[in-house]
N, C-alpha and C positions, 0 to 999 in steps of 0.2 A: 197404279198408274194408267193412264188413257191408253185404251188399245190403239194399233193400228190401224183397225177399221174405222173407228169413231173419229181418228184424226184425219184421214184421209176422206171420210164421209163429209166430215167438216169443210174440208178444202173444197170437195166437188161442189158442195152447196152454195158458195159463197159466188155471188152474182157478179156479172161483169159488165152488164149493160144497164140502159136506163138513162137518166137524165144525165147531163154531163158534170153537175156536182156530184152525184152521187158516185159516178164513173170515177172521178178523181179520187172520191175516200175511197173507193175498192182498190184502187192503185196504191194509195198509201198504205193501207189495211196488209195488200199483198208484200209490199217491200218490209214491213214491220214484221210480219210472219218470218220472211225469209231473212231477215238480220238475226232476228231471235233463234231461230233454226241453225243457221250457221254459228252461231256463239254457241249453243249449247251442245252441238256437235263436234265443236271442236275441242271442247273439253271430253265429252265421250269418246273420242278417237284418243286423244293424248292417254285415256286410261285403257284402251284397247293397244295402243302401244306398248304399255309398260306390261300387260298380260302377255303380250307375244314373246317381250324381252326376257320374262320368267319363264315361259314354257319350256316344257322338257324338251331338251337339244334334240333327244331321239327320235320323238314325236314329228318335228319339224324337220329332220333331213331323213326322214324314211322316203322310200322312192316316190310312194304315191303323192305324199305330202308336197315333197319337192315339185312335182308337175302341178299339183293344184296350185300351191302357192305362187307358182312362176305364171300362172294363168292370171291369177288375181292380181298380181304384182304388174303385169303387163295393162289389165284392165284400168288399175290405178294409175299408171303413168299416161293412158290415154286420157284419161279423166283429168290429169293436173294439166296436159296440154289445153284440154276443153276449157277446164274450169280458169286458168289464166286468160284464154281469150274471152271469156264472158266478163271477167272484170276488166281486163282492159277496155272492152266495149262500153261497159256500163259506166267506167271512170270518163272516158272521152264525153259520153251521152251526157254526165253528170257536169261535167266542166262547160261544155258548149251550151248546155240550157241554162245554167247560172248565168251565162255573159248573154245570152240572148232575152232572159227575164230582167237583167240590169238595164238592158239597151231599150226595149219595149215600153212604152207609155204607161203610167199607173192603170189608165183607163182601159187597156187592151182587154177585152171579151175573152172567156175562157176558151170559147170556140177558137178564137183566131190564133190564142196561144198553142193550143192542140193541134192547128194547121202548120205553124210555124214547126213544130218539134215532130211531127209525125214520121217524117222520112227519116231522121237521125234515130229515133227510137227504132222504127223497123229495122235497121241496120244492127242494131244492137240485140233485137230479139231474134233474128237468123241465128246468132251464136247461141243465145240461149236455148233454142230449138235442138239445135246439134247437140249440145251438152246432155238435153234431157236424154237422147236416144243412146248417148255414151253410157250416162248412167244406168239405163234400161238394161244393156246389155252386159255390165258389170253386175247388175245384180242379179240376173241369170245365173252368170257363172259362180257367185257366191251360193246362191240357193241350191245349185244342182252339184257341189262339190261335197262329197261325203268325207274325203281326205281332211278338207278345211276343218269340218266339224271335230275332224280328231285333234286338231292344233288347237282350236278356240274353244272356251266351254260353252255349254248351252245357251248361258245368258249371253255370252259376248256375240255369240253368233245371230242370236235373235235381235240383238240391238243393233248390229252391223245391218241385217237385213231391214229393219224399221227404218234405220237413218238414211238408207238408200232409196228405199221407197218412198219416204217423205220427201227426201231431195228431188226426185223425179217429179212428184205431184207438184212441189212448188216451183220448179221450173216450168212446167206447163201451165199452171196459173199464171207465173209471170208472163208468159210467152202470150197470153191472151188479153193483157191488161193495155189499158190505154196509157200515152206516154206521161211520166210524171210531168206537171206542168205549173206547181206551185213552191212556194219556199218550204211547206210542211213534205211535201212529197220528196223534193230534192234532198231536204234534210235525212228523212229515212232511206233515200237512195244513199247517201255517204255512208250511213251507218251500216248499210249491207253490204257495201264496198268493203269496208274496214273488217267487218266479222267474215266474210267471204275470204278474204286474204288470209286470216287467221287458219280457217278450215283448211286451204291449200298447204299450209305450213304442216298441219298436223297430219295430212295426209303423205306428205313427202316422209314424216318419221316413220309412219307405218309401211311406208314402200322400203324403208333403210331396213325396217326390222325384218321383213318376208326375205330381204336377200341373206338372211342368217342359213335358211334353209339350203342354200347353195354353197358355204363356205364350209 
């Protein structure tokens, strides 16, 4: 398995500046990587939910674990709100950009398309940046909770930490990307939106399982 350090290093080294053609390619790659991450993480979180469902009820309901799980669940609730905001903003941009591109003359330059879509994309990226900060806070909670390690297996805890760190890195990468302005990039954006919605649904399942600690 590729280590978190190598994965995050690869993301950090991905350039975001240069010629306009390259910038568009970088945007498409960022969207594609994020879409793939959301799909893979949705499956992993589904497995994590099953692990929580099968966990020893006594370990989940111990006082320390209950407090830890409540903090994590609250963090995931905040993530759910932020994630929904990101998806809504990206979906609005996706629909608007498709309409704009359909109306622009075929000979419109790439620079002109970027100029036309820069402002709507900036609005979407504001929500992306806020969500990256929310993920960072949840990651800190998960990392510092000794009680949570008593509920999750070592492998589950490491997987959760890895996916949270990866999502923060991808959100930050996306927040630095130029606006998607080509049919290729918008197709990748549509795939990201679809997979992100799947990820949100699996997070809701995990939050439901964490509620067992107080029942």
